[in-house]
C-alpha positions in Angstrom: 44.3 -10.0 -18.6 43.5 -6.9 -20.6 41.2 -4.2 -19.0 38.7 -3.3 -21.7 37.1 0.2 -21.5 33.3 -0.3 -21.5 32.8 2.6 -23.9 34.8 1.0 -26.7 34.0 -2.6 -26.2 30.9 -4.8 -25.7 30.7 -8.4 -24.3 28.6 -10.7 -26.3 27.3 -14.1 -24.9 27.4 -16.9 -27.5 26.3 -20.4 -26.6 28.9 -23.2 -27.2 27.9 -25.5 -30.2 29.6 -28.3 -28.4 28.7 -28.0 -24.8 25.0 -27.3 -24.0 24.5 -24.5 -21.4 28.1 -23.2 -21.7 28.6 -19.7 -23.1 31.5 -17.8 -24.6 32.0 -14.3 -23.4 33.3 -12.7 -26.5 34.6 -9.1 -26.3 33.9 -7.1 -29.4 35.7 -3.9 -30.4 32.9 -1.4 -31.3 35.1 0.6 -33.7 36.2 -2.3 -35.9 33.2 -4.7 -35.1 35.7 -7.5 -34.7 36.2 -9.8 -31.7 39.3 -9.1 -29.6 39.0 -11.6 -26.7 37.1 -14.5 -25.3 36.6 -16.2 -22.0 37.1 -19.8 -23.4 40.2 -21.9 -23.0 41.0 -21.8 -26.8 41.7 -18.1 -26.5 42.8 -17.7 -22.8 45.2 -20.7 -22.9 46.1 -21.2 -26.5 45.5 -17.6 -28.1 43.5 -19.2 -30.9 40.1 -17.8 -32.0 37.2 -19.9 -31.1 34.0 -20.4 -33.0 32.3 -17.7 -31.0 35.0 -15.1 -31.9 34.8 -16.3 -35.6 31.0 -15.8 -35.5 31.4 -12.2 -34.5 34.3 -11.7 -36.8 38.1 -11.8 -36.1 41.2 -10.5 -37.7 44.5 -12.4 -37.4 
């Protein structure tokens, strides 16, 4: 797991569109404004950007 410096990144909570009451913890790079990580299984297990990451913005 990557240790993100709090001064350069921000964590955004985005509610899942599929599972009510479940939130994605998306890590956003403040310099680029793009998502770099998420707590969800799509990202942590499959390295695929989830809906929450795409909502914030994601570069491949």
